[in-house]
C-alpha positions in Angstrom: 25.9 2.8 16.6 22.9 0.5 16.8 19.5 1.8 15.8 16.1 0.4 16.5 14.7 -1.2 13.3 11.2 -0.3 14.3 12.3 3.4 14.6 13.8 3.3 11.1 10.6 1.7 9.7 8.6 4.5 11.5 10.6 7.2 9.8 10.0 5.7 6.4 6.3 5.1 7.2 5.9 8.7 8.4 7.5 10.1 5.2 5.4 7.8 3.1 2.3 8.8 5.0 2.9 12.4 4.1 3.2 11.3 0.4 0.1 9.2 0.5 -2.0 12.0 2.1 -0.9 14.3 -0.6 -1.8 11.5 -3.0 -5.3 11.4 -1.7 -5.5 15.1 -2.0 -4.4 14.7 -5.6 -6.8 11.9 -6.4 -9.7 13.8 -4.8 -8.9 16.8 -6.8 -8.6 14.8 -10.1 -11.8 12.9 -9.3 -13.6 16.2 -8.7 -12.2 18.1 -11.7 -12.1 15.3 -14.3 -14.4 12.5 -13.0 -14.1 9.0 -14.6 -14.4 9.7 -18.3 -12.8 8.1 -21.4 -10.0 10.7 -21.4 -9.2 10.0 -17.7 -9.1 6.3 -18.4 -6.6 7.1 -21.2 -4.4 9.1 -18.8 -4.3 6.3 -16.2 -3.2 3.9 -18.9 -0.5 6.3 -20.1 0.7 6.8 -16.5 0.5 3.1 -15.5 2.8 2.0 -18.3 6.0 3.8 -17.2 5.0 3.5 -13.6 4.6 -0.3 -14.0 8.0 -0.6 -15.7 9.6 1.5 -13.0 8.1 -0.8 -10.3 9.0 -3.9 -12.2 12.5 -2.8 -13.1 13.9 0.0 -10.9 12.1 -0.7 -7.6 11.7 -4.4 -8.4 14.4 -6.5 -9.9 17.1 -3.9 -9.9 16.8 -2.9 -6.2 16.4 -6.5 -5.1 19.6 -7.4 -7.0 21.6 -4.2 -6.2 21.1 -3.8 -2.5 22.5 -7.3 -1.4 25.5 -6.9 -3.7 26.2 -3.4 -2.3 25.9 -4.8 1.2 28.5 -7.5 0.3 30.9 -4.8 -1.1 30.5 -2.7 2.0 31.3 -5.7 4.2 34.1 -7.3 2.3 35.5 -4.7 -0.2 34.8 -1.2 1.1 37.4 0.4 -1.0 35.6 -0.7 -4.2 32.2 0.6 -3.2 32.3 3.9 -5.1 33.7 2.5 -8.3 31.0 -0.2 -8.2 28.3 2.5 -7.8 29.8 4.6 -10.5 29.7 1.7 -13.0 26.2 0.7 -12.1 25.0 4.3 -12.6 26.6 4.6 -16.0 25.3 1.3 -17.3 21.8 1.9 -15.9 21.7 5.5 -17.3 22.6 4.3 -20.8 20.1 1.5 -20.8 17.3 3.7 -19.6 18.0 6.4 -22.2 17.8 3.9 -25.1 14.6 2.4 -23.6 13.0 5.8 -23.2 13.6 6.8 -26.9 12.3 3.4 -28.0 9.2 3.8 -25.8 8.3 7.2 -27.2 8.7 6.1 -30.8 6.7 2.9 -30.2 4.0 4.5 -28.0 1.0 3.6 -30.2 2.0 -0.1 -30.2 2.7 -0.1 -26.5 -0.7 1.3 -25.8 -2.2 -1.5 -27.9 -0.2 -4.0 -25.9 -1.1 -2.7 -22.5 -4.7 -1.8 -23.3 -5.8 -3.9 -26.2 -9.4 -2.7 -25.7 -8.3 0.7 -26.9 -8.6 0.0 -30.6 -6.1 1.7 -33.0 -7.4 5.1 -34.1 -10.1 5.3 -31.4 -10.2 8.4 -29.2 -8.9 6.6 -26.1 -6.0 5.1 -28.1 -5.0 8.5 -29.5 -5.3 10.2 -26.1 -3.4 7.5 -24.4 -0.6 7.5 -27.0 -0.2 11.3 -26.9 0.0 11.3 -23.1 2.3 8.3 -23.0 4.9 10.1 -25.1 4.9 12.8 -22.4 5.0 10.4 -19.4 7.4 7.8 -20.8 10.6 9.7 -19.9 9.5 9.5 -16.3 10.6 5.9 -16.4 14.3 7.0 -17.0 14.2 9.8 -14.4 12.4 7.9 -11.6 14.6 4.7 -12.2 17.7 6.8 -11.7 16.0 8.2 -8.6 15.4 4.6 -7.4 19.1 3.9 -7.7 19.8 6.9 -5.6 17.2 5.8 -3.1 18.7 2.3 -2.9 22.2 3.8 -2.1 20.7 6.0 0.6 18.7 3.2 2.1 21.8 0.9 2.2 23.6 3.6 4.2 20.5 3.9 6.6 19.5 7.3 5.2 15.8 6.4 4.7 14.0 9.7 5.1 14.9 11.5 1.8 14.1 8.5 -0.3 10.8 7.9 1.5 9.7 11.6 1.0 10.5 11.7 -2.7 7.1 10.3 -3.9 5.5 13.3 -2.2 7.1 15.5 -4.8 5.2 13.7 -7.6 1.9 14.4 -5.8 2.8 18.1 -5.3 3.6 18.4 -9.0 0.4 16.7 -10.1 -1.7 18.9 -7.8 0.0 22.0 -9.1 -0.6 21.1 -12.8 -4.2 20.1 -12.2 -4.9 23.5 -10.7 -2.8 25.9 -12.8 -2.2 24.1 -16.2 -5.5 22.1 -16.9 -7.6 25.3 -17.5 -5.4 26.2 -20.4 -5.6 22.8 -22.2 -8.2 21.5 -24.7 -8.1 18.2 -22.9 -7.7 19.2 -19.2 -6.5 15.7 -18.0 -3.4 16.1 -20.2 -2.1 18.5 -17.5 -1.4 15.4 -15.4 0.9 13.9 -18.0 3.0 17.0 -18.0 2.9 17.0 -14.2 4.4 13.4 -14.2 7.3 14.5 -16.5 8.1 17.6 -14.4 8.0 15.5 -11.2 10.6 13.1 -12.6 13.1 15.9 -12.9 12.3 17.3 -9.4 12.5 13.9 -7.7 15.8 13.0 -9.4 17.3 16.4 -8.6 16.2 16.1 -4.9 17.9 12.7 -4.4 21.1 13.7 -6.3 21.4 16.7 -3.9 20.9 14.3 -1.0 23.6 12.0 -2.2 25.9 15.0 -2.5 25.1 16.1 1.0 26.1 12.7 2.4 29.2 12.5 0.2 27.8 9.5 -1.7 27.5 11.1 -5.1 29.8 9.6 -7.8 30.3 10.3 -11.5 28.6 7.7 -13.7 31.0 5.6 -15.8 30.2 2.8 -18.3 32.1 -0.3 -17.5 30.2 -3.5 -18.1 33.2 -5.6 -17.2 32.9 -4.7 -13.5 32.4 -8.0 -11.6 29.9 -6.3 -9.3 27.9 -5.1 -12.2 27.9 -8.5 -13.7 26.7 -10.0 -10.4 23.8 -7.5 -10.4 22.9 -8.3 -14.0 22.9 -12.0 -13.2 20.6 -11.6 -10.2 18.3 -9.2 -12.1 17.4 -11.7 -14.8 15.3 -14.1 -12.8 14.2 -11.4 -10.4 12.5 -9.4 -13.2 9.2 -11.2 -12.5 9.7 -12.3 -9.0 10.2 -8.9 -7.5 7.0 -7.4 -8.8 4.3 -10.0 -9.2 1.8 -7.6 -7.6 2.5 -5.0 -10.3 2.1 -7.5 -13.0 -1.3 -8.5 -11.5 -2.4 -4.9 -11.6 -1.3 -4.5 -15.1 -3.2 -7.6 -16.2 -6.2 -6.0 -14.5 -5.8 -2.9 -16.7 -5.6 -5.0 -19.8 -8.8 -6.8 -19.0 -10.5 -3.6 -17.8 -9.8 -1.9 -21.1 -12.4 -4.2 -22.6 -15.1 -3.3 -20.0 -17.4 -0.2 -19.9 -16.0 3.3 -19.7 -15.0 4.1 -16.1 -13.7 0.6 -15.3 -10.0 1.6 -15.5 -10.7 4.6 -13.3 -12.7 2.7 -10.7 -9.9 0.2 -10.4 -7.4 3.0 -10.1 -9.2 4.7 -7.3 -9.6 1.3 -5.5 -5.9 0.6 -5.8 -5.1 4.0 -4.4 -7.3 3.5 -1.4 -6.4 -0.2 -0.7 -2.7 0.3 -1.2 -2.4 3.3 1.2 -1.5 1.0 4.1 0.7 -1.1 1.7 2.7 2.0 0.8 2.8 3.5 4.3 3.9 0.4 6.1 4.3 -2.6 3.9 6.8 -1.1 1.4 8.4 0.9 4.3 9.0 -2.3 6.2 10.4 -4.1 3.2 12.7 -1.1 2.5 14.2 -1.3 5.9 14.3 -5.0 6.3 16.1 -5.8 2.9 19.4 -4.0 3.7 19.2 -5.4 7.3 18.7 -9.0 6.1 21.4 -8.5 3.5 23.9 -7.3 6.1 23.1 -10.3 8.4 23.6 -12.7 5.5 26.9 -11.1 4.6 28.0 -11.4 8.2 26.8 -15.1 8.2 24.5 -14.5 11.2 21.7 -17.0 10.6 20.1 -16.6 14.0 19.8 -12.8 13.7 18.6 -13.3 10.1 15.7 -15.5 11.2 14.9 -13.2 14.1 14.6 -10.2 11.8 12.4 -12.1 9.3 10.1 -13.3 12.1 9.8 -9.7 13.3 9.0 -8.4 9.9 6.2 -10.9 9.3 4.6 -10.2 12.7 4.8 -6.4 12.3 3.3 -6.7 8.9 0.3 -8.6 10.2 -0.3 -6.2 13.1 -0.9 -3.5 10.6 -2.3 -5.4 7.5 -5.1 -7.3 9.3 -6.8 -4.3 10.9 -6.3 -2.3 7.7 -8.1 -5.1 5.8 -10.9 -5.1 8.3 -11.3 -1.3 8.3 -11.3 -1.1 4.5 -14.0 -3.8 4.2 -16.2 -2.2 6.8 -15.6 1.4 5.8 -15.1 1.1 2.0 -18.1 3.1 1.2 -17.5 6.0 3.7 -13.8 6.2 2.6 -14.7 6.5 -1.1 -17.5 9.0 -0.6 -15.3 11.1 1.7 -12.3 11.1 -0.5 -13.6 11.2 -4.0 -17.4 11.8 -3.9 -17.5 15.4 -5.2 -17.9 17.2 -8.5 -17.8 14.9 -11.5 -17.3 11.8 -9.4 -20.9 10.6 -9.2 -22.8 8.3 -6.7 -22.7 5.6 -9.4 -18.9 5.9 -9.5 -18.8 5.6 -5.7 -20.9 2.4 -5.8 -18.8 0.8 -8.6 -15.5 1.8 -6.9 -16.7 0.3 -3.6 -17.1 -3.1 -5.3 -13.5 -3.3 -6.3 -12.2 -1.9 -3.0 -13.9 -4.8 -1.2 -12.3 -7.3 -3.5 -8.9 -5.7 -3.2 -9.2 -5.4 0.6 -9.3 -9.2 1.0 -5.8 -9.4 -0.5 -4.2 -6.5 1.4 -2.3 -8.6 3.9 -1.0 -10.8 1.1 0.2 -7.8 -0.9 2.1 -6.6 2.1 3.5 -10.0 3.1 4.9 -10.7 -0.4 7.2 -7.7 0.1 8.9 -9.1 3.2 8.8 -12.7 2.2 10.4 -11.9 -1.1 13.1 -9.9 0.7 14.1 -13.0 2.7 15.2 -14.6 -0.6 16.7 -11.6 -2.3 18.8 -10.8 0.8 20.5 -14.2 0.3 20.9 -13.4 -3.4 18.5 -16.2 -4.2 16.3 -14.9 -7.1 15.4 -18.2 -8.7 13.1 -19.4 -5.9 10.8 -16.4 -5.8 10.6 -16.0 -9.6 9.5 -19.6 -10.0 6.8 -19.0 -7.4 5.8 -15.7 -9.0 5.4 -17.2 -12.4 2.9 -19.7 -10.9 1.1 -17.0 -9.1 0.8 -14.8 -12.3 -0.5 -17.7 -14.3 -3.1 -18.4 -11.6 -4.0 -14.8 -11.5 -4.6 -14.7 -15.3 -6.9 -17.8 -15.1 -8.8 -16.2 -12.2 -9.2 -13.0 -14.2 -10.7 -14.9 -17.1 -13.1 -16.7 -14.8 -14.2 -13.9 -12.5 -14.4 -11.0 -15.0 -17.6 -12.3 -16.5 -19.8 -12.5 -13.4 -18.1 -9.7 -11.4 -16.7 -7.3 -14.1 -14.0 -5.0 -12.7 -14.5 -6.3 -9.1 -13.7 -9.8 -10.4 -10.3 -8.5 -11.6 -9.6 -7.1 -8.1 -10.6 -10.3 -6.5 -8.4 -12.3 -8.9 -5.4 -10.2 -7.8 -6.2 -10.8 -4.2 -6.5 -14.6 -4.6 -3.3 -14.7 -6.7 -1.3 -12.8 -4.0 -2.5 -15.2 -1.3 -1.4 -18.1 -3.4 2.0 -16.4 -3.8 2.3 -16.0 0.0 1.5 -19.6 0.6 4.1 -20.8 -1.8 6.8 -18.4 -0.4 6.1 -19.5 3.1 6.4 -23.2 2.1 9.7 -22.5 0.3 11.1 -20.7 3.3 10.2 -23.6 5.6 11.6 -26.1 3.1 14.9 -24.2 3.0 14.9 -24.0 6.8 14.9 -20.2 6.8 11.7 -19.6 8.7 9.4 -21.7 11.0 6.3 -20.8 13.0 7.5 -21.0 16.6 5.3 -21.6 19.6 4.7 -17.8 20.2 2.8 -17.7 16.9 -0.2 -19.6 18.4 -0.9 -16.9 21.0 -0.1 -14.2 18.4 -2.8 -15.6 16.1 -5.3 -15.5 19.0 -4.4 -11.9 19.7 -4.9 -11.0 16.0 -8.2 -12.8 15.6 -9.8 -11.3 18.7 -8.5 -7.7 18.2 -9.7 -7.6 14.6 -13.1 -9.0 15.4 -13.5 -6.3 18.1 -12.5 -3.5 15.8 -14.6 -4.8 12.9 -17.8 -5.0 14.9 -17.2 -1.6 16.6 -16.7 0.2 13.3 -19.6 -1.5 11.6 -22.1 -0.2 14.1 -20.5 3.3 14.3 -20.3 3.9 10.5 -24.0 3.1 9.6 -25.3 2.9 6.0 -22.6 4.2 3.7 -25.1 5.6 1.2 -26.3 8.0 3.9 -22.9 9.7 3.8 -23.8 11.1 0.4 -26.3 13.4 2.1 -23.5 15.1 4.2 -21.0 17.8 3.3 -17.2 17.5 3.2 -16.5 18.7 6.8 -19.0 16.2 8.3 -17.5 13.4 6.4 -13.9 14.4 7.3 -14.7 14.7 11.0 -16.6 11.4 11.0 -13.7 9.6 9.4 -11.3 11.1 12.0 -13.7 10.0 14.7 -13.9 6.4 13.4 -10.1 6.3 12.9 -9.4 7.4 16.5 -11.9 5.0 17.9 -10.5 2.2 15.8 -6.9 2.8 16.9 -7.9 3.0 20.6 -10.1 -0.2 20.4 -7.5 -2.2 18.4 -4.4 -1.4 20.3 -6.3 -1.3 23.6 -7.5 -4.9 22.9 -4.0 -6.0 22.1 -2.6 -4.5 25.3 -5.3 -6.2 27.4 -4.1 -9.4 25.8 -0.5 -8.8 26.8 1.1 -7.3 23.7 3.8 -4.7 24.5 5.8 -2.5 22.2 9.0 -3.6 23.7 8.4 -7.0 22.2 9.0 -5.5 18.8 12.3 -3.8 19.3 15.1 -5.2 17.2 18.5 -3.6 16.6 20.4 -3.0 13.4 23.8 -1.5 12.9 
């Protein structure tokens, strides 16, 4: 039975939206309770390391390699699907167990590698090391959860996998409230919350697999041809699938040399800017990848191109107004979400600088997800990885140049510029391989986007006023004002698009 691809994306977006709202609650709570201190900086380093490796490996190269191969098995060899999944699960579990043990033992050196500004023996290095030993097993747990999510997504069961990140936020909120008062270093409660969340997330997805009769017993069998295909595809995809994550990690490395608070300011900026990325950009890529993989397996080039064109346009419809809103409302958003307790006005001003720099790259961060999926669905990992290496090198050069005049904001701007370069090279490669072309309808679409975003930007600018004045108002006023601006923005933006002839029926596309 056919389903609307936009409907599937909406389901994932809604579940992700719930998670992100809980994430903002968590961040606001952490900002209020702990502020932007050296210990908080240390926690974010300890959390970013396993989280980065999970994004790079489990949700990056592994998912991009596993989903297309699984789609091929389901189309050509359905009787071998469960043995293939069993062997993948066994091999992945063994590798992750060894990696986790090694990571916990080598934690002091890993912290030095990822945050070289935290000198050996310094307070921040000791705190980060201690918390990393607690958070590192999260890599194994959440990577296995990512495998379960990929299986569910391939069978079009998107909701459970999309909701799983909400469990992390629930655990972190609970530990911040109930555990932190009992610890000498309160922020350490968050590292224990991360570990506990890993068990909860994996257990939830295993139960969901069992419910849909997709749960299999892991077995180690590296000679499985399907496993070998996945491993072969994973090699070059290791960098290509997660260039954005590498850019963020590079930012953390540079920020570790800056003044206290820089890592935290960048973290809060990323949380705010990547809200639309997680709610829609990742959701869209999650739905599009198995769809494109199925069309490639069925050798349907026309439907493949149509789905890719749809994905790019839908991305821009959300990404461009999100960029405009974040640029115009950066200050009000930061003050409304984080501006309480130990999070000072100075922290708000400094965070706003990096939010503005990141906002410029938001459409690029989102587009990379879909454009990369266009190659991975065809099991072409070499092209995007070559492009990603060039983008990462450019990002490192930009970091070194911009960090001196702009400090932490320069690191955010470098990540944005690097992502736009990545998008440009991916589009050129797609055109060169005759996979995607800008058709005639794109000219009118571009006009619609430019006019609608100018209208929403000017409207919100005059309605928001001076962002520093928001510091004089209480939480409820800020909350209601944000809701008011959001409602006006949505009506103005989509109203303008409708006046220019855009209809939702234009974005319906079916998948099996």
